[in-house]
N, C-alpha and C positions, 0 to 999 in steps of 0.2 A: 435097468433092463426095459421097463415100460417106456422111459424117455427115448431110449435108442430105437424102440419099435416105432414110436410116433415120428421120429426123425426120418427113419427109413421109409415109412408110409408117405410122408410129405415129399420126400425126394422122388418116389415113384410117380406121384401125381404130377409133379412138375416135369418129369421126363416125358410123360405122355402128352403134355400140353402142345397143341399144334402151333402155338404162337398167336399173338394178337392180330386181328385183321388190320390191314394197312388202310383200308378205304376211309374210315371216319376221320382219322388225322389228316389224310391226304386231301379230303374235301375241305377240311378246316383251313388248310394252307391255301388252297386254290381260291376259296371264298375271301380270305384275307387279302390275297394278291388282287383279286378283282375289285374289292371294295376300295383299296388304295388307288387303283388305276382310274376309278370313277370319281375321285374327289375333285372339287372345283380347283381351278388354277391358283386361287388365293392361298390354298393350303399345301402347295407344292413348292419346293425350293430347287428341284432339279427337273430335267425333262420328264414328262409324264411316264414314259415307258422305261426309264433307266432303272429305277428301283425294282419294278416288277420283273424286268428282264434278268436282273442279277439274282433275284429270289428264285426264278425258275431255273437258272443255271445251277444253283445250289440244291434245288429240289429234285431235279431229274436223276442224278446219281443215287440219291437216297431211295427213290422209288425203284430204280433199276436193281439195287442191292436186295430190296425186300418188296417185290411187286404185289404180292398177295397177303403174306403174313410176316410179322416181325420175328424172324428166327435167326438172322445173321447180323452180327455186330462186331465192330472192332473200334479201336481208338480213333481212326480217321473218320469213320462214318459218324461216330458220336460227336466229334468236333464239328463236322459239317452240319449235323442236325442242330447243334446249339448255335452255330453261326447263323443259320437260317432264322431261328427264333429271335436271335438278337437283332438281325437286320429288320425283320418285320416289326419288332418292338420299337426300334430306334426310329424308323420311318413313321410309324403311327404316333410315337411320342412327339416328333417334330410337328406332325399335323395337328396334334392336340394343342400344343403351345400356340400355333398360328390361329387355330380356331378360337382359343381363349382370347387372343388379341382382337380378333374380329368381334367377338361377343361383347367384350368389355369396352373396346374402343368405339363401338357403334358404327363400324365400317360396313356392316351387312345390311344397312337399311334399304338398299336398292333391291335386294332379292332375299328377303328373309326365309322364304320357303327353301331355297337352295342351301342356305346356311344351316337351317334346322335339319335338313336331310343329311348334310355332311356331318352334323353332330351325331346322328344315328349311326352313320357309317363308322365314325371314329370309335363310338362306344362299342359297337359290335366287334370291330377289329380288336379292341382292347380285351374283350371277353375271350376271343379266340386265341390271341397271342399268350395270354396268361394261362389258358387251358393247355396250350402246347408246352409252355414252360414247366408247369406242374408235371405234365406227362413225361417230359424228357428228363426231369431231375429226380423224381421220387424213386427210391430203391434201385438206382442205377439205370433207369430208363426202361422203355417198353420191352426190349429184348431180354434184359436181365430179369425182369419181373416174372417172365414165364419160362425162361430157359435155365435159370440158375436155381438150384435147390434152396428152399426157404432158409435153412440154417446158415447158408453162405451168402445170403442177400446183403447188399449194403444197408446201412441204417436207414429206416424209413423217415421221410420228410412229413408224411401225413398219416393220421390215424383215421381209418374209415370205420363205420359201424360194423362191417363184416369182420373186422379184426377182433371184435369183442363179443360176437354173437354166439360163440361156441357153447355157452351155458344157458342160452335162451330156450324157449319151447322148441320142440322137435322140428316143426316146419320152418322155423326161422334159423335154427342152428345148422340145418342142412346146407345153407348158403354161406356159412362162416368160412373164414380163411383156413382155420385149423381143420375143419372136417371135410371141406370140398377142394382145398387147394386154390380157392378163389384168389385172383389177383386183379387189381384195378386196371381198367382199360381207359381209352381216351374219353368215352362217354362219361365215365365217372369223374374225370378231371374237368370235363366241360361243365358238368353239373356244379361242381365246386366253384368254378369260375363264375358261372351265371348267378348263383346264389350269393357269392361274396360281392359281386358287382351290383347286385340288386339290394341286398340287405346291408351292405357296407360293413359286414362282419362275417366270420365263419358261421355255418349253420350246424350240420350234422358231422362234418369232417373237420378235424382239428389240425392245425399246423404244429409240428413238433420241433423242427430244426430252426435255427436262426434265419437261414435263407428262405425257408418257407414262410416264416412270419413276416420277413421284410417284403417278399413278393406279394403276399396277401394284403399287407398294409398299403403298399403302393397302388395295388388295384383298387382297394376300397377308397383311398383318398382321391385318386384320379376320377373314379366314377362319381363320387360325391360332388367334387368340384364341377364336373361337367354337368351333372344333373341340376345343381343349384343355378349355374349360369344359364343353362337352356331354359329352365322354368322362368327365371327372371327376365330373360330376353323375350320369351313368349308372352309373358304378361305385359311387357313394355310395348309389344306390337299391337296389343288390344286397345291401348289408350288412344 
């Protein structure tokens, strides 16, 4: 009986949720598109505006469906959102490979400042795209996390501190998932991505599913490789 009461209370909390704001994730997408469009020609394999134009074509219907808050979702919109993330990831992955070739091959000697700036753009885009991937995949995506009752949510890919804080001191427990109906938003996944890319390992949020572990591993390795090469390249320019 007590369990049924907790389930009903959790369902009521989710039914009252207005939906996650669209703006943070939308800004992340726009920043990622802008960063790619500003890369030097050496890191592009197609016309400069081809990839950003395609990304915007995928992005516009997603914003039109949920312009202010993430409340509407269906299979087509979800596929479109995942396709957008994959396109941003693929284009930045190609830029990362080309950047590594420039750094290792010594082809950037003529303009090291531009190459180092491009490395920063690729790193930041990497952080944004993995944040978007975590945000889209965990617990069925942003619409599912706030509009579906917790007992019926898909299995979690990540375990946040709020998922375990229900038995902490009162002022902490009030923010827990169980007592407040809290659900992670884009800023939470952005923080996970930033810390994973900086520390090269999870910090306070743990990956649970194989796909989450693979994604976090890929982000850590790519950030580590890029950091090592950039530092080595920078030291070489001082000689």
